[in-house]
N, C-alpha and C positions, 0 to 999 in steps of 0.2 A: 296717794300719788298726786303729782301736779295736776291742777285743774286747767281749764281753758284760759287763754290769755285775755286779760281785760285792758281796755284803753284807759289811760290816765293823761291828764294835762298838768304841767308843772311850770312854775314861774321862776325864772332867773331874774329876780327883782334886784335892780342895781341903781347906784347913785355915784356921782363924782364928788369927792371931797378933796383931800390932799392927793388922793389917787382913787382908783376904783374900789368900791365896796359893794358886796353882795349881801342880801338878807338871807340868813339861814334860820330855820326853825328846828327846835329840839322835839322830836317825836316822843310822845308819852311812852314810858317803859312798858305800859300795859298793852300796847299795840302788838298784834301778832307778827306784822311785817316790819322789820327794821325799827322796832320800838327801842328808844334810847339813843338813836342815831340823829345826827344833824343832817338835815335834808333841805331841799327847796320846797316852798309852799306848793301845794297841789293835791290832787286826789283823783278818784275814779270818776269816769263819765257816768252820769245818772240820767234816767228818763226825764225828759223835759229840757235837757241842756241844748238840744237842737233848736229850741224855740227862742233862742237869743235874738233880740231885735238888732238888725244890722242896718247901718247907714247905706244910703244909695251909693252904688259904685263898689261896694264891698262884696265880691263874689268869692265863695269858698265851697269846696267839696266836702269839708268837714266842719259844719257849723256846730256839731256836738262837742268838738274839741275846743273851739273858741268859747262856747257857752260854759264848758267845764272850767276853762281857765279863768273866766270872769267870775263865775260863782265861787270857786275855791279860793281865789284871791280875796274876794270880799268876805267870805266866811272865816278865813284863817287870819287875815290881817286887817280887815275893815277898810281896805282900799278899794274904791269903786272905779273900774277901768272904763265904764260907759260914760258917755258925754251927753249933756242936755237934760239930766234928771231934775225934775222940779220937786221931788219928794223931800220933805223936811228931815232934818238930821235925826230927830227922835224916832220918826217912822222908819228910817233906814236902820237904826239900831235894832228895832223890833224885828224887821225883816231878817237881819243877820242872825239873831237868836233863833229864829224859826227855820233857818235854812237846813239844819241837819235832819229835820223831821220828814215824814212822808210827803211826797209831791213838793218838796221844798224848792226844787229847780223850777217847776212849772209856776208855782205861786210867785217866786221871785221875778222871773222874767215877764210874767203877766203884769206885775206891779210896775216893772221898769218900762214896759211898753206903754202903759197908761200914763206914765209920767213924762213920756217923750224921750226917754234915754235910748241911745243907740251906740253900738260899737263902731268907731270910726276906722277907716282904712289906715294901716300902718301902726295901729296901737301895739300889736304884738308882732314880734319877729320870730318865726319858727327857727330854732337853732339846731336842735339835735334830737334824734329819736333813738331810744335804747330799749331793748327787750330783755326782760329777766331771763337768765339762763335756766335750763331745765332742772337745776339743783334745788329749786324752790317749789314748795307746794302751791304757792301763789305766784302767778306769772303775770307781768304787766308789760304792755307796749306803751312806753312813756314818752310823750312828746314834751320837749322843754322849749318854752318861749322866753325870749329876752324882753324885759320891760323896764324902761328907766322911769323913776318916780322921784318926786319931791316931797311926797307924803311920808308920814311916819307910821309904820305898821303898829297895830295894837293886837296883841295875842290874848285870846280868851282861854282860860284853862279848860282842858278837855282832851282832845286828841293830841294837842300840842302842849308842851310843858313850858316853853320859853321861845324867845327869838332874839336875834341881834344882828348887827351889821359887822361884817368881817372883810378885811383886805384878804384876797385869795391867798397871798403868800403867808400871812399870819395864821390863817386856818390850817393850811398845809403843814406849817412848822409845828403847831400844837398837835396835829395828828401824828406827825413823825415822832414827837416826844411821847406819844401814847396818852396825851391829856384830852384828846377829843376823839369821839367816834364819828367818822364821816361815812355816810352812805356811799357805796362805790361809784354811782353816777356823779355824785358831788366831787369826788376825787378827780374823776376823769375831766369834768368840766372846769374845775378850779385850776387844774394844771394848764389848761388852755387860756385861762383868763389872768394868769399871774402877771403878764406884761400889759394888762389893760385891754380895752376893747378898741381895736383899730380897724382899718379897711379890710384886712384879711381874716378877722376873727370869725365872722359868721360863716365864711366859706370853709374855714378850718373845722369848725364845729360840725357843719353839715356833711363834711367828708368822712366823719368818724363812722366806723362800722356800726350798723344798727343791731346786729346780733353777735353774740360771742362765737357761735359755731362758725368755723371757717375763717375767723377774723385774723388768726395768727397772733392774737394778743392774749395776755393774761389779765385776770381781774384783780385789781388792787383791793386789799381789804384792811387788815391791821398794819401797824408799822413793820415793814420788812417782810410781809407775807403776801404773796400773790397766789391765786389759785386758778386752776384750769379744769373745769368739770367736763369729762369726756364720756361719750357713749362707748362702753366696753362690752361687746357681746361676750358671753351669752346673756348678760344682764339686759333688761329692757331699756329702751331709749330714755324712759322716764326715771331711770335710776343710774345717773352718771357717776363715775368714779373720779375723784379730784386728784390731780397732781399739784404739788405745792412747790413754789420757788421761795425758799426761806433764806433771807440775808439781804444785805445792801450791796456794797462794793464787792464783797465775796458772798456767794450764795450756794446752797446745796439744792439738788433736785430730789424731792421726796416723793417716792412712788410714781415713777414715769409710767402712767397707767395704760395708754391706748394701744390696742392691737391693730386697729385699722390704719391703712396707709394715709388717708386724709387727716385723721386725728393726729397721727404721728408727725405729719408735716406741720400741722398747727403747733404742736409742742416744740418742734425744732425751731420754727420761726420765732416763737416767743422767747426761747433761750437765746437765739441769735440777736433779737432786739436788745436784750440785756447786754450781751457782749458788745454790740455796736455802741451802746451808751457808756462803755468803759467798765462794766461789771465783769467779774470772773467766776465761772462755775468751778466749785471745788471738788464735788463728788456727787454720786448718786447714793441716796440713802433709802433703804427699804423698811417699811413698817412690818411687812410679813410677805409670804410667798404666793398668795393667791393671784391668779392670772390677771384680774382687773387692777392689780397694783404693780405689775412688773412687765406689762405688755410691750413697753417701748425701751426697756433697759438696753437691749442690743443696739437699737437704732441710735440712742443717745451715745453709747460707748463708741460705736463706729464713727460717729461724727467728731467727737472731741477726746476720745481715749481717756475718759474719766474713770477714776477708781470707784468701786462699788462697796458700800458699807451696809452692814446689817447684823442681825443676831446669828450666832453659830448654827442654831437649829434651822433658821431660814435658809442658810447656805446648804445645809444637808438636804433639805426638802427640795431645793432647786437644783441639787446635784452640781454645785459650782463652788468655787472658793471666793471669799471676800478679801479685798485688800485691807480692810479693817473690820474686826469683829466687835460689835457693840453689845453692851450689857448694862444692867442696872447701874445708874449713877454716872456712866460715862458722859463726857461733855463733847459737844460738837462746837468748835470755835468758829464763830461767824465774823470775827474782827470787830470793826466799828459798827455801832447801831445806825439806823437811818438818821438819827439826830447828831451823829458824830461822836458818841460816847464809846470809849474803848471797853473791851472785855465782854462783848455780847456773846452769849452761848445758849445752846439748847441742851437740856439735860435729858438723857435717855431713861425711860422707865420701862422695865421688863413687865409686860402686861399680857401674859398668855391666857388662853381660854377660848377665844375666837379662833386663834391659830397658835401653834406651839411656840413659835419664835416671835410672837407679836411684840412690837415696841411702840410706845407713844413718846412724844417729844415735847418737853415743857420749856417755854421761854419765860424764865422767872422775872426778867426785867419788865416785860409787858403783861405778865400773868396770862399768857396764851398757851393753850394746849392743842397740839396737833394729835388728835386722838385715834387716828387710823380707823379701824373697824370695831372699836369698843362700843360706840354709840352712833346713831344716825338721826338726823332731823327729818328724814324722809320715810324710813321704814323701821321695823324692829330688826335688830341685827341678827344675822344667822349664826347659830352655834350648833354645829352638827358633828356626829361621830361617823367615821373616824376623823381625827384632826382637832376637833373641838372638845372642850370639857367644861361643863356648866359650873361645877364647884370652883374650879380655877378661875373661870370667867367672872363669877361673882366677887371673888377676892380682888381681881384686877379692877373691877368697877369701884369697889370700896377704896382701893388705893388712890385712884384719881379723884374720888369724891372728897378725899381729905385735903386736896390741894386748894390753894386760894386762886381759883380760876376766874378771870374776868371774861375771857373770850375763848370759846371752844370751837375748834375746827374739826368737824367730822369728815371722813373721806367721802361719805354719801350724804349730800344735803348742804344747806346753808349753814354758815357759822351761827353760833347762838351765844347770847349773854346769860342764858339760863342753864349753865352747866350742871349745877346740882339738881335742878328740877328734871333735866333730861336724863341724868343718870338714875335718879329715883324712879322715873317712869319706865325706864328700860328694865330695871330690876323687877318692878311690879309686874310688868307685862310678861317677862320671862317666867316668873314664878306662877303667874296665872296660867300660862300654857302648861307648866308642869302639873298644876292641879287638874287641868282638863285631861291630860294624859292619864293621871291616876284614876279619875272618875270613869274613863272609858275602860281601863283595866278592871276596875271593880264591877263594871257592867257585863264583863265576859268577853271583851275583845282582848286577844292575846298576842297577835303578831304585829310587828312594826308596821307592815303594810296596812292592816285593818285599822289600827289606831290612828295612823297618819290620815287615812281616808276619812275617818270620823272627825278628828280635831280640825283638819283643814278642808272640811267639806265645802266651805264658802269660797275657797280659792280656785278660780276657774282655769288658771294657766297650767295645763298639763305638763309643759316643759319644766316646770319647777317642782314637779312631784318628787324627783330624787332628793331635792333639798328638804322638802317637808319630811320625808322618811328619815333622813339623817338627823334632822332636828328632833324628831320624835324619838329616835334611838338614843340621842344624847339625854333627853328628858327621862327615859326609862333607866338609863345607866345611873343618872342622878338619884332616882328613886331607889335603885338597888343599893347604892352607897349609903343612903339614909335609911335602909332597912324597911322601906315601904313597899318594895317589890322584890321579886326573885327572878333570876334568869334560869329557864328550864332547858333551853336549847338555843341555837343560833337564831336571833331575831324573834324568839318566843319568850314571853314573860308572864308572870302571875303575881297576884297581890302578895305582899310580904306577911 
């Protein structure tokens, strides 16, 4: 589950050439958080950052953020934002190489203080602060500073793979074409810098909502895909369910999730923002029938009278009719892509197992899969009986594993570039649980309730006990189907 929020400082490093250019770094694909994406230089606040030497007249309540900005800028680009340093160039290079080690910040700022270096007032301009939504295991409160430079950054291999100067409009166009992976904060900031930095730029950036929750905004991610991770009781607040807006000038609303009034108002505001910009919603599309995926269907339909599409079995389980029934291979026409190319479509994949009518949606043009509840980057996905079926679930996972997926969007958790790895880990975990159930059965536990209590002994949340029992029942039924167990009565089993 998501951990505590950590502070980071990030540098919107820019220069003026024929027009505005910003410096973007490519994060190593090995990094757990946004590995492979283009981002601004920066990183986490570390002990010792608060010891940054400040010039007289520079008062700040957050010296640790300024220290982090200076240290990360120097570590990642070789640019020193302090003034007055008498340290020789070779010694600075040695300091840079030692920065990632233990007590690197303290050593660095001690050396800078001894050399007479200080951070002068006005060096950095605080521009925007953004907090990672709850759909991430790692959450950051990220402060972005503007810094104009005439120096040329130098990237050292490691956490960063590369770096380069970009006109904001060029980077956004490459992103719309699917040729660049831009971290969502970069997309948000570049959109505000497309027309350069003028008198109102800083004010505009600073007025941006700090948190996703309650902002009325969607989070841009891949080309033509925005997501909105909402708290959907009875799931805990740390396990939000995402609604997706898929499309450009024409878009569909996939899984309008929230049940709460505030979250529904947020979703409606995000759709209204798209409409105000000239986009048109075509339909509501459902991956399956679970409450954390359909909570706002009625609210959206009441506002815009949109048709609702989904699998026939989902309609039956919801006891409603669909305006269009979707099945394996059906295409959802999204019109022109974000880059203006015609014939952009989502292909429906019938992927039952988690739920009987489950659909996933594949954007073949951008190799992006909207996976619904097949996998999650936050938790192991629930497959319980009644309603779920493990053998069928494994077949659905193998189906999506065969696709050439660049970017996978789960309904619970952050999108991932490691689609195949996530699918493999999901299969491995679920089969490990089946093995645990079998071992408890072999030790003399026979009822679903007893076995669930043993297998999920480490799970403290009693509210989820019914889910653990349904998951255990599904594992026992799987063992029966594979002749490793036998059912002797309702919710009573023995070894096969």
